[in-house]
Wavefront OBJ file of the C-alpha trace (Angstrom):
o trace
v -0.017 -29.938 -25.441
v -3.262 -28.299 -26.025
v -4.610 -26.175 -28.629
v -4.379 -22.334 -28.528
v -7.356 -21.821 -30.495
v -9.109 -20.054 -27.344
v -6.450 -17.789 -27.036
v -5.842 -16.983 -30.824
v -9.652 -16.233 -31.056
v -9.616 -14.026 -28.135
v -7.098 -11.970 -30.107
v -9.537 -10.926 -32.848
v -10.231 -7.237 -33.489
v -13.438 -6.480 -31.428
v -15.954 -4.336 -33.861
v -15.868 -0.798 -32.885
v -18.991 1.158 -32.205
v -19.420 4.744 -32.983
v -19.617 7.318 -30.385
v -21.332 10.783 -31.411
v -20.157 13.896 -29.562
v -23.178 16.082 -28.336
v -22.797 19.700 -27.625
v -22.216 20.439 -23.847
v -25.039 21.984 -21.840
v -25.041 23.943 -18.917
v -24.446 21.471 -15.999
v -27.362 20.899 -13.820
v -27.139 22.197 -10.278
v -27.015 19.464 -7.427
v -29.955 19.208 -4.811
v -29.119 19.721 -1.578
v -31.282 16.554 -0.807
v -32.477 13.528 -2.585
v -36.526 13.328 -3.273
v -36.430 9.911 -1.571
v -35.519 8.497 1.954
v -32.566 6.029 2.411
v -34.069 2.783 3.407
v -31.530 1.516 5.545
v -33.561 -1.452 6.788
v -34.250 -2.747 3.179
v -30.672 -2.467 1.774
v -28.648 -3.623 5.048
v -28.650 -7.000 6.668
v -29.201 -6.933 10.332
v -25.390 -6.740 11.496
v -24.931 -4.063 9.066
v -27.988 -2.358 10.060
v -26.877 -2.193 13.451
v -23.673 -0.876 12.885
v -25.045 2.053 10.760
v -27.397 3.018 13.192
v -25.578 2.883 16.584
v -24.486 6.350 16.666
v -22.444 7.086 19.807
v -20.054 5.319 21.941
v -16.777 2.951 20.947
v -17.775 0.236 18.229
v -15.708 -2.287 16.918
v -17.251 -4.012 13.776
v -15.348 -7.597 12.986
v -16.186 -7.661 9.518
v -15.201 -10.972 7.965
v -13.740 -11.423 4.345
v -16.453 -10.014 1.683
v -19.217 -9.163 4.366
v -19.398 -5.709 3.167
v -17.728 -3.444 5.361
v -17.364 -0.705 2.543
v -20.902 -0.667 2.466
v -21.247 -0.360 6.122
v -18.764 2.618 6.538
v -20.617 4.295 3.559
v -23.992 3.916 4.639
v -22.991 5.088 8.616
v -21.250 8.052 6.842
v -24.697 9.282 5.411
v -26.674 8.337 8.340
v -24.576 10.379 10.926
v -25.279 13.370 8.281
v -28.710 12.510 7.891
v -29.264 12.504 12.047
v -27.684 16.170 11.899
v -24.116 15.475 12.384
v -22.088 18.213 10.340
v -19.894 16.679 7.477
v -16.883 18.554 8.842
v -16.950 16.932 11.998
v -16.693 13.337 10.590
v -13.177 11.796 10.218
v -12.748 8.980 8.204
v -9.367 6.919 8.329
v -8.093 4.714 5.602
v -5.050 2.921 4.431
v -5.210 4.335 0.991
v -6.545 7.385 -0.505
v -8.207 5.594 -3.036
v -10.411 3.782 -0.288
v -11.540 6.925 1.269
v -12.338 8.511 -2.185
v -14.547 5.573 -3.002
v -16.445 5.451 0.081
v -17.158 9.350 0.161
v -18.315 9.114 -3.258
v -20.744 6.076 -2.765
v -21.957 7.773 0.359
v -22.926 10.944 -1.670
v -24.686 8.654 -4.036
v -26.711 7.030 -0.982
v -27.519 10.472 0.363
v -25.992 13.838 -1.295
v -23.092 15.761 -1.868
v -22.657 16.743 1.716
v -20.848 13.803 2.075
v -18.196 15.276 0.232
v -17.218 17.427 3.225
v -16.517 14.466 5.384
v -12.579 14.684 6.275
v -11.479 11.633 4.518
v -8.007 10.120 3.944
v -5.141 7.866 5.028
v -3.370 8.345 8.448
v -0.223 9.716 6.769
v -2.224 12.449 4.882
v -4.247 13.351 7.902
v -1.048 13.774 9.838
v 0.456 16.065 7.421
v -2.563 18.178 7.050
v -2.444 18.936 11.024
v 1.473 19.211 11.066
v 1.370 21.755 8.094
v -0.621 23.836 10.467
v 1.052 23.525 13.856
v 4.409 22.805 12.867
v 5.684 25.971 14.779
v 4.833 24.286 17.999
v 6.871 21.054 16.919
v 10.118 23.283 15.657
v 9.607 22.341 12.194
v 9.382 24.755 9.191
v 5.940 24.488 7.571
v 7.791 23.811 4.319
v 9.203 20.600 5.206
v 9.546 17.808 2.643
v 8.467 14.177 3.128
v 10.959 11.553 2.268
v 9.993 8.191 0.481
v 11.749 5.000 1.816
v 14.377 5.220 -0.925
v 15.100 8.766 0.115
v 15.375 7.588 3.586
v 18.003 4.855 2.565
v 20.017 7.115 0.735
v 20.162 9.510 3.799
v 21.041 6.635 6.190
v 23.795 5.339 3.878
v 25.390 8.857 3.570
v 25.244 8.722 7.528
v 26.761 5.678 7.913
v 29.501 6.201 5.402
v 30.111 9.333 7.401
v 30.372 7.637 10.645
v 31.844 4.367 9.950
v 33.714 4.568 6.597
v 35.231 1.297 7.188
v 32.132 -1.232 8.251
v 32.551 -4.531 9.190
v 32.066 -7.362 6.875
v 28.654 -8.572 8.699
v 26.918 -4.980 8.762
v 22.980 -4.671 8.121
v 22.305 -3.217 4.537
v 20.721 0.338 4.590
v 17.110 -0.878 3.960
v 17.675 -3.444 7.125
v 18.627 -0.356 8.902
v 15.510 1.402 7.635
v 13.266 -1.422 8.748
v 14.922 -1.514 12.423
v 14.090 2.301 12.827
v 11.069 2.176 11.397
v 9.860 -0.690 13.632
v 11.266 1.102 16.644
v 9.274 4.061 16.028
v 5.854 2.308 15.198
v 6.265 -0.403 17.766
v 7.760 2.391 20.396
v 10.316 0.035 21.344
v 14.047 1.034 21.907
v 16.367 0.115 18.411
v 18.414 -2.005 20.958
v 15.499 -4.335 21.565
v 14.310 -4.595 18.068
v 17.662 -5.573 17.249
v 17.926 -8.356 20.219
v 14.291 -9.707 19.403
v 14.378 -9.463 15.304
v 17.833 -8.909 14.020
v 19.889 -10.899 16.647
v 22.790 -11.588 14.015
v 23.721 -8.165 14.116
v 23.903 -7.822 18.161
v 27.765 -7.312 17.992
v 27.379 -4.162 16.152
v 24.126 -2.640 17.858
v 26.278 0.356 19.493
v 27.021 1.324 15.808
v 23.343 0.924 14.547
v 22.083 2.956 17.463
v 24.709 5.816 16.627
v 23.547 5.938 13.080
v 19.805 5.939 13.761
v 20.624 9.058 16.484
v 22.262 10.721 13.519
v 19.377 10.051 11.079
v 16.886 11.549 13.530
v 19.529 14.578 13.848
v 19.884 15.222 10.132
v 16.185 14.878 9.503
v 15.649 17.643 12.159
v 18.309 19.934 10.630
v 16.983 19.678 6.903
v 13.450 19.939 7.391
v 12.731 16.434 6.116
v 10.296 13.767 7.534
v 9.946 10.181 6.761
v 6.489 8.208 6.880
v 7.060 7.540 10.434
v 7.906 11.022 11.527
v 4.115 12.069 10.410
v 3.046 9.805 13.067
v 5.310 10.296 15.672
v 5.061 14.147 15.461
v 1.265 14.255 15.627
v 1.316 12.113 18.644
v 3.945 14.214 20.347
v 1.507 17.487 19.349
v -1.651 16.068 20.702
v 0.146 14.774 24.169
v 2.257 17.893 24.801
v -0.452 20.145 23.725
v -3.572 19.706 25.725
v -5.816 22.739 24.258
v -4.822 21.364 20.581
v -5.706 17.632 21.649
v -9.342 18.840 22.893
v -9.429 21.184 19.894
v -8.834 18.619 17.418
v -11.014 15.938 19.261
v -14.148 18.186 19.499
v -13.676 19.239 15.913
v -13.646 15.369 14.872
v -16.524 14.047 17.021
v -17.460 11.062 15.156
v -14.314 8.902 13.868
v -14.164 5.632 11.884
v -11.110 3.676 11.011
v -10.918 1.198 8.078
v -8.791 -2.016 8.522
v -8.153 -1.375 12.163
v -6.202 -4.800 12.101
v -3.518 -3.005 10.308
v -2.892 -0.199 12.532
v 0.491 0.282 14.479
v 1.141 1.279 17.995
v 1.482 4.868 16.885
v -1.733 4.745 14.978
v -3.768 3.396 17.636
v -2.263 5.859 20.108
v -3.334 8.818 17.885
v -6.904 7.321 17.562
v -7.233 7.203 21.329
v -6.013 10.541 21.542
v -8.166 12.096 19.101
v -11.406 10.473 20.610
v -10.557 11.649 24.291
v -13.195 14.134 24.459
v -16.133 11.769 23.313
v -15.522 8.391 22.823
v -17.187 8.143 19.615
v -14.982 5.650 17.552
v -15.779 3.063 15.006
v -13.294 0.515 14.118
v -13.952 -1.820 11.624
v -11.773 -4.727 10.774
v -10.918 -8.456 10.528
v -8.291 -9.875 13.003
v -8.404 -13.117 10.501
v -6.926 -10.794 7.806
v -3.944 -9.071 9.736
v -0.789 -9.817 7.539
v 1.153 -6.915 7.715
v 3.240 -7.293 10.666
v 6.164 -6.820 8.350
v 5.420 -3.255 7.950
v 4.830 -2.723 11.730
v 1.034 -3.368 12.005
v -0.033 -4.570 15.520
v -2.479 -7.597 15.437
v -3.271 -6.888 18.964
v -4.618 -3.209 18.399
v -7.997 -5.096 17.230
v -8.016 -7.471 20.046
v -7.233 -4.682 22.790
v -9.975 -2.225 21.265
v -12.608 -3.295 23.877
v -10.384 -2.682 26.750
v -8.814 0.386 25.759
v -12.495 1.839 24.557
v -14.618 1.278 27.549
v -18.225 -0.002 27.057
v -17.174 -1.116 23.456
v -20.275 -2.470 21.328
v -18.842 -5.626 19.316
v -20.931 -6.273 15.883
v -19.893 -9.147 13.790
v -20.489 -9.139 9.961
v -20.651 -12.572 8.935
v -22.789 -12.777 5.800
v -20.301 -12.876 2.996
v -21.384 -11.847 -0.522
v -18.538 -13.061 -2.516
v -17.843 -16.716 -2.279
v -19.809 -19.697 -2.523
v -20.717 -21.662 0.923
v -18.569 -24.308 -0.069
v -15.594 -22.048 -0.425
v -16.581 -20.540 3.092
v -16.597 -23.978 4.514
v -13.226 -24.587 3.824
v -11.916 -21.038 4.792
v -13.829 -21.075 8.053
v -12.199 -24.435 9.041
v -8.814 -22.963 8.162
v -9.108 -19.761 10.231
v -10.406 -22.020 13.016
v -6.739 -23.051 13.551
v -5.848 -19.830 15.003
v -5.268 -19.533 18.192
v -6.558 -16.183 19.249
v -8.850 -13.786 17.444
v -12.522 -13.267 17.427
v -14.957 -16.402 16.582
v -16.762 -15.936 13.644
v -18.334 -18.251 11.097
v -18.992 -16.850 7.541
v -22.179 -17.800 5.520
v -23.337 -17.203 2.053
v -26.742 -17.346 -0.044
v -24.571 -18.264 -3.105
v -24.436 -21.989 -3.884
v -22.183 -23.619 -6.079
v -21.694 -27.551 -6.277
v -17.993 -27.256 -6.886
v -15.705 -27.930 -3.753
v -12.272 -26.573 -3.416
v -9.586 -28.740 -4.595
v -6.160 -29.746 -3.261
v -3.865 -30.652 -6.052
v -0.662 -33.087 -5.605
v 1.825 -32.469 -8.224
v 5.152 -34.345 -8.762
v 7.296 -31.213 -9.029
v 6.945 -27.500 -9.836
v 6.743 -28.064 -13.820
v 4.192 -30.650 -13.607
v 2.351 -27.744 -10.873
v 2.612 -25.117 -13.765
v 1.436 -27.484 -16.617
v -1.668 -28.003 -14.546
v -2.508 -24.361 -13.610
v -1.926 -23.573 -17.707
v -4.321 -26.442 -18.743
v -7.029 -25.739 -16.018
v -6.934 -22.068 -17.320
v -7.643 -23.366 -20.387
v -10.624 -25.292 -19.222
v -12.190 -22.456 -17.664
v -12.054 -20.116 -20.853
v -14.122 -23.094 -22.435
v -16.320 -22.485 -19.162
v -16.637 -18.868 -20.526
v -14.753 -17.507 -17.349
v -12.894 -14.394 -18.741
v -8.904 -14.451 -18.086
v -9.511 -11.331 -16.246
v -11.436 -13.113 -13.506
v -8.648 -15.380 -12.935
v -5.665 -15.435 -10.439
v -2.697 -17.222 -9.404
v -1.734 -16.186 -5.697
v 1.727 -16.851 -4.553
v 3.497 -16.349 -1.144
v 6.490 -14.410 -2.380
v 7.296 -13.239 -5.952
v 9.931 -15.772 -6.587
v 7.415 -18.613 -6.396
v 5.853 -17.801 -10.057
v 8.898 -18.319 -12.152
v 8.144 -21.656 -13.586
v 4.641 -20.863 -14.056
v 5.529 -17.678 -16.231
v 7.644 -19.998 -18.290
v 4.779 -22.319 -18.947
v 2.233 -19.378 -19.566
v 4.560 -18.031 -22.207
v 4.405 -21.553 -23.930
v 0.825 -21.712 -23.840
v 0.530 -18.335 -25.077
v -1.835 -17.205 -22.050
v -1.122 -13.455 -21.654
v -0.493 -12.568 -17.780
v 0.314 -9.777 -15.516
v 2.286 -9.712 -12.506
v 1.425 -7.484 -9.449
v 4.736 -6.103 -7.793
v 6.880 -4.829 -10.973
v 9.156 -1.567 -10.682
v 7.253 1.408 -9.125
v 6.618 4.798 -10.944
v 8.071 6.519 -8.129
v 11.284 4.035 -7.961
v 12.281 5.059 -11.473
v 15.832 6.957 -11.332
v 14.558 9.758 -13.962
v 11.415 10.457 -11.789
v 13.478 10.826 -8.711
v 15.466 13.048 -10.678
v 12.520 15.407 -11.382
v 11.490 15.108 -7.456
v 14.563 15.944 -6.269
v 14.521 19.333 -8.563
v 11.065 20.051 -7.163
v 12.220 19.487 -3.812
v 15.099 21.774 -3.631
v 12.683 24.407 -5.006
v 10.434 24.020 -2.296
v 13.119 23.314 0.750
v 16.496 24.157 -0.200
v 17.673 22.630 3.178
v 17.249 19.015 1.461
v 20.592 18.215 1.226
v 19.916 14.716 -0.182
v 18.166 16.164 -3.199
v 20.500 18.836 -3.643
v 23.436 15.985 -4.011
v 21.140 14.351 -6.311
v 20.507 17.118 -8.762
v 24.303 18.114 -8.586
v 25.764 15.110 -9.391
v 23.631 14.780 -12.580
v 25.710 17.527 -13.927
v 29.216 17.254 -16.020
v 32.038 17.981 -14.005
v 30.489 18.361 -10.423
v 31.797 15.436 -8.089
v 31.713 15.004 -4.286
v 34.316 17.572 -3.620
v 32.605 20.337 -5.609
v 29.183 19.791 -3.529
v 30.502 21.219 -0.157
v 31.072 24.710 -2.239
v 27.814 24.845 -4.317
v 25.265 23.544 -1.856
v 25.900 26.373 0.990
v 25.158 28.932 -2.125
v 21.848 27.180 -2.813
v 20.824 26.913 0.505
v 21.607 30.621 1.114
v 19.782 31.353 -2.251
v 22.904 33.052 -3.479
v 23.610 32.317 -7.159
v 26.324 34.411 -7.805
v 28.598 31.922 -10.070
v 31.530 34.303 -9.539
v 31.711 32.721 -6.158
v 32.604 29.222 -7.663
v 35.595 28.167 -9.554
v 35.077 28.765 -13.275
v 35.170 25.374 -14.260
v 31.610 24.488 -12.796
v 30.046 27.734 -14.734
v 29.054 26.014 -17.891
v 27.454 23.207 -15.806
v 25.517 25.062 -13.085
v 24.317 27.989 -15.329
v 21.048 26.454 -16.519
v 20.122 25.095 -12.960
v 20.923 28.504 -11.232
v 18.770 30.315 -13.999
v 16.042 27.793 -13.231
v 16.026 28.257 -9.588
v 16.495 32.083 -9.483
v 13.303 32.022 -11.777
v 11.417 30.111 -9.389
v 12.417 32.674 -6.378
v 10.843 35.358 -8.276
v 7.366 33.170 -8.241
v 6.778 33.662 -11.982
v 5.275 30.226 -12.271
v 1.964 28.450 -11.838
v 2.679 24.646 -10.650
v 2.007 23.371 -14.371
v 4.469 25.882 -15.627
v 7.292 25.044 -13.059
v 6.966 21.512 -14.259
v 7.442 22.326 -17.767
v 10.459 24.626 -16.818
v 12.058 21.637 -14.884
v 11.307 19.101 -17.505
v 12.297 21.604 -20.177
v 15.757 21.752 -18.182
v 16.193 18.168 -17.336
v 15.412 16.757 -20.810
v 19.062 17.181 -22.152
v 20.368 15.703 -18.970
v 17.999 12.792 -19.442
v 19.342 12.077 -23.018
v 22.882 12.018 -21.711
v 22.510 10.069 -19.020
v 20.047 7.307 -20.173
v 20.165 5.160 -23.423
v 16.904 4.462 -23.263
v 15.771 8.200 -22.726
v 13.053 8.022 -25.569
v 11.116 5.569 -23.546
v 11.475 7.353 -20.102
v 10.199 10.498 -21.980
v 6.583 8.966 -21.578
v 7.041 8.883 -18.088
v 7.776 12.484 -17.750
v 4.276 13.152 -19.541
v 2.646 11.350 -17.299
v 4.138 12.706 -14.576
v 3.241 16.336 -16.066
v -0.340 14.798 -16.160
v -0.288 14.034 -12.513
v 1.284 17.761 -11.388
v -1.950 19.091 -13.561
v -4.232 18.025 -11.177
v -2.632 20.101 -8.546
v -2.488 23.933 -7.843
v 0.367 23.988 -5.104
v 3.656 22.477 -5.073
v 3.982 21.189 -1.708
v 0.531 19.375 -1.727
v 1.617 17.660 -5.015
v 5.032 16.600 -3.618
v 3.226 15.165 -0.386
v 0.659 13.307 -2.126
v 3.357 11.888 -4.342
v 5.125 10.532 -1.149
v 1.982 9.513 0.704
v 0.054 7.984 -2.104
v 2.564 7.073 -5.099
v 1.504 5.863 -8.458
v 2.052 2.096 -8.688
v 3.193 1.081 -11.876
v 5.590 2.605 -14.629
v 3.961 4.177 -17.563
v 5.450 1.371 -19.518
v 3.700 -1.110 -17.568
v 0.710 0.677 -17.805
v 0.574 0.592 -21.742
v 1.648 -2.951 -21.442
v -1.261 -3.637 -19.122
v -3.787 -1.746 -21.723
v -2.323 -4.104 -24.664
v -3.261 -7.192 -22.397
v -6.389 -5.987 -21.278
v -7.806 -9.505 -20.744
v -4.948 -11.254 -18.994
v -4.423 -13.589 -16.227
v -3.335 -12.061 -12.856
v -0.044 -13.604 -11.006
v -0.281 -11.660 -7.503
v 1.723 -12.074 -4.197
v -1.179 -12.703 -1.595
v -0.066 -9.433 0.198
v -0.925 -7.359 -3.095
v -3.905 -9.493 -3.590
v -5.765 -8.185 -0.227
v -9.148 -6.561 -1.025
v -9.422 -7.993 -4.556
v -11.499 -11.123 -5.753
v -11.824 -13.549 -8.682
v -14.127 -16.086 -10.052
v -11.349 -18.722 -9.931
v -8.190 -18.549 -7.869
v -4.883 -20.815 -7.781
v -2.852 -20.998 -4.862
v 0.303 -22.615 -6.051
v 3.357 -23.641 -3.912
v 1.312 -24.663 -0.784
v 4.116 -27.133 0.499
v 5.277 -26.947 4.235
v 8.453 -24.938 4.399
v 7.259 -22.609 1.741
v 3.927 -21.886 2.924
v 3.937 -21.278 5.863
v 7.752 -20.580 5.179
v 10.449 -22.537 7.582
v 11.523 -19.211 9.245
v 8.097 -18.818 11.063
v 8.383 -22.467 12.442
v 9.900 -21.218 15.663
v 7.501 -18.200 16.528
v 3.999 -18.590 17.283
v 2.971 -14.894 16.276
v 4.708 -15.408 12.736
v 2.961 -18.823 12.224
v -0.561 -17.193 13.334
v 0.218 -14.876 10.519
v 0.955 -17.305 7.855
v -2.205 -19.030 8.706
v -3.843 -15.525 8.192
v -2.371 -15.284 4.923
v -3.750 -18.694 3.632
v -7.078 -17.347 4.862
v -6.740 -14.229 3.031
v -5.870 -16.195 -0.284
v -8.595 -18.806 -0.063
v -11.039 -15.820 0.724
v -10.404 -13.896 -2.432
v -12.056 -16.861 -4.839
v -16.012 -16.473 -5.436
v -16.515 -20.083 -7.354
v -13.337 -22.060 -7.913
v -10.585 -22.474 -5.627
v -7.524 -24.701 -6.367
v -4.652 -25.223 -3.870
v -1.536 -27.033 -5.160
v 1.777 -28.116 -4.012
v 4.720 -30.213 -5.585
v 6.150 -33.258 -3.777
v 9.566 -32.634 -4.793
v 10.821 -29.136 -4.539
v 14.295 -28.408 -2.970
v 14.646 -25.395 -0.957
v 18.027 -23.487 -1.093
v 17.688 -21.428 1.768
v 17.096 -24.361 4.237
v 18.871 -26.946 2.088
v 15.640 -29.585 2.348
v 13.378 -31.411 -0.070
v 9.919 -30.220 0.707
v 7.100 -32.821 0.131
v 4.448 -32.188 2.684
v 1.227 -30.130 1.987
v 0.989 -26.939 4.018
v -0.073 -27.797 7.664
v -2.836 -25.347 7.535
v -4.442 -28.397 5.190
v -3.796 -30.933 7.744
v -6.804 -32.785 9.496
v -9.537 -30.939 7.439
v -12.870 -32.885 7.055
v -12.701 -34.918 4.141
v -16.167 -33.366 2.834
v -14.718 -29.908 2.863
v -12.584 -30.649 -0.340
v -11.660 -32.917 -3.238
v -8.012 -34.088 -3.411
v -6.577 -34.513 -7.062
v -3.398 -36.294 -8.298
v -2.143 -34.909 -11.377
v -1.501 -38.003 -13.959
v 0.378 -38.007 -17.375
v -1.958 -38.848 -20.308
v -0.925 -42.050 -21.865
l 1 2 3 4 5 6 7 8 9 10 11 12 13 14 15 16 17 18 19 20 21 22 23 24 25 26 27 28 29 30 31 32 33 34 35 36 37 38 39 40 41 42 43 44 45 46 47 48 49 50 51 52 53 54 55 56 57 58 59 60 61 62 63 64 65 66 67 68 69 70 71 72 73 74 75 76 77 78 79 80 81 82 83 84 85 86 87 88 89 90 91 92 93 94 95 96 97 98 99 100 101 102 103 104 105 106 107 108 109 110 111 112 113 114 115 116 117 118 119 120 121 122 123 124 125 126 127 128 129 130 131 132 133 134 135 136 137 138 139 140 141 142 143 144 145 146 147 148 149 150 151 152 153 154 155 156 157 158 159 160 161 162 163 164 165 166 167 168 169 170 171 172 173 174 175 176 177 178 179 180 181 182 183 184 185 186 187 188 189 190 191 192 193 194 195 196 197 198 199 200 201 202 203 204 205 206 207 208 209 210 211 212 213 214 215 216 217 218 219 220 221 222 223 224 225 226 227 228 229 230 231 232 233 234 235 236 237 238 239 240 241 242 243 244 245 246 247 248 249 250 251 252 253 254 255 256 257 258 259 260 261 262 263 264 265 266 267 268 269 270 271 272 273 274 275 276 277 278 279 280 281 282 283 284 285 286 287 288 289 290 291 292 293 294 295 296 297 298 299 300 301 302 303 304 305 306 307 308 309 310 311 312 313 314 315 316 317 318 319 320 321 322 323 324 325 326 327 328 329 330 331 332 333 334 335 336 337 338 339 340 341 342 343 344 345 346 347 348 349 350 351 352 353 354 355 356 357 358 359 360 361 362 363 364 365 366 367 368 369 370 371 372 373 374 375 376 377 378 379 380 381 382 383 384 385 386 387 388 389 390 391 392 393 394 395 396 397 398 399 400 401 402 403 404 405 406 407 408 409 410 411 412 413 414 415 416 417 418 419 420 421 422 423 424 425 426 427 428 429 430 431 432 433 434 435 436 437 438 439 440 441 442 443 444 445 446 447 448 449 450 451 452 453 454 455 456 457 458 459 460 461 462 463 464 465 466 467 468 469 470 471 472 473 474 475 476 477 478 479 480 481 482 483 484 485 486 487 488 489 490 491 492 493 494 495 496 497 498 499 500 501 502 503 504 505 506 507 508 509 510 511 512 513 514 515 516 517 518 519 520 521 522 523 524 525 526 527 528 529 530 531 532 533 534 535 536 537 538 539 540 541 542 543 544 545 546 547 548 549 550 551 552 553 554 555 556 557 558 559 560 561 562 563 564 565 566 567 568 569 570 571 572 573 574 575 576 577 578 579 580 581 582 583 584 585 586 587 588 589 590 591 592 593 594 595 596 597 598 599 600 601 602 603 604 605 606 607 608 609 610 611 612 613 614 615 616 617 618 619 620 621 622 623 624 625 626 627 628 629 630 631 632 633 634 635 636 637 638 639 640 641 642 643 644 645 646 647 648 649 650 651 652 653 654 655 656 657 658 659 660 661 662 663 664 665 666 667 668 669 670 671
């Protein structure tokens, strides 16, 4: 086993520098315009420049991996404002709030602070904003609450148990039911058809599944709660059924830009078409070769059909890559050329590196893991930082052996995809209290907060819930045995009804009420209190409760606070990530492990052309994360329990490639 001196050396304390606090001076007023002209021709390549300077009409920018699509959107935002378009008339839709904020901040640096007034955000946050304004036209209360997926599953479970207390042995789990219903909405396809195409093993109970779906829709309506799909669905209804509002919104957002268009679902594409109906000024930016989210309902065909949906579409291809060496691009170009459909493009780069990608043949998963560890130590010798090295996996289970070996070699690592902050039970408890304060009709949240109390069981709920929903907190109407448990909760709800609190004060009151429950319910309550502190910090950035809860549902924090603390300790650590989580990221050195046929691509995709195509795109996305080093490894003796087969061949995506594109290594034991 190699020496760990490099790792140990890394652990030596860094010499601290002194930082002197200076007295705060009066802020410098922002100028309306910079004292220089943006030189677009000098800062953009010809294809980017064409996309930025094309003002009107439908434009499809096919942006290959690492070709600067963010820069293109940033500069186009600045250029539109420079051309006299009011910032409020520009709509920038992205898939994360962070991406929209980053683009608008960068646009402000390119031009000036007028870019801050551009309407930018996610599809769901935009839908939420519009629906709050026009909720009465859809029969919705404007204080509707938004459920996350865990809440949706709880509602579905409640309805299932109510309608069918005795289910069949082979009945879908609540998470599977939610997937069915979500796909039905996003793909605009009847639930029965979704079952027949994708869940055919549940065809026998399709009638019950459909009845539960109807009950789910009814329950949400009666309790003024929406899920993520409802936000899209209701906005589409609003635009289709109210011509005046459609025209108003279309004329308000005269220039629309959509990032990652390949990841849109059918509903989102319909919404874009309706919003652009009065002007056709729509720019879609995306890469069909990076469409990997079909499991979330993304429709790969949206980007392919864009030119036929929007007349006279101008197609611009971004092919100059600013991330990877040409040797890596030669391989990734060859991999994606195997795709049966898509826009043809050939990525090129000015970055030269003599190293070629390597295919590594290992005897088994143990040998493969040892290879990764030893190669990581060699990269450290070459002054590559641990934080600039990643191991990418097809699914989260494939890194088990590697994690053991990394620990043996004392190589610190961080794995993407751990427990989410918003999924922690104690955080969901706090949010349930806040949702009840905002919307007493939220029965699921009411159930949750009441069942936390001593002596309150399922039978008591039917007596207590109607009182809270009517805002009648007279405990004399309830049996005396409930008084002790309910008194603190009723006091909290009464105080809030009197509107005595700011949001921060409300959070403090709820946390003060909840902490005794936390200590009673959880053995590790002290550790969980750190999460509550972070929750309070998140709330301090908001003024209104409804905005705070909406943002938590639409853009939830990723990691638990405990995880954040661990990450800070391991500031310089290797990354292990699923390919889906790695999209949009980059590292100097990338390992793709487990590239054995049957695992990557998965054996489950063998009989579906669409699924096989998506597996191919996954390999392409993984390989294009690498800047300089790319290692693709596979074991020749892997037993797959799901298929009960010995897997031994490399991924079919690596078959029949030109030998000049890569090196092939066999791992040999040292004699």
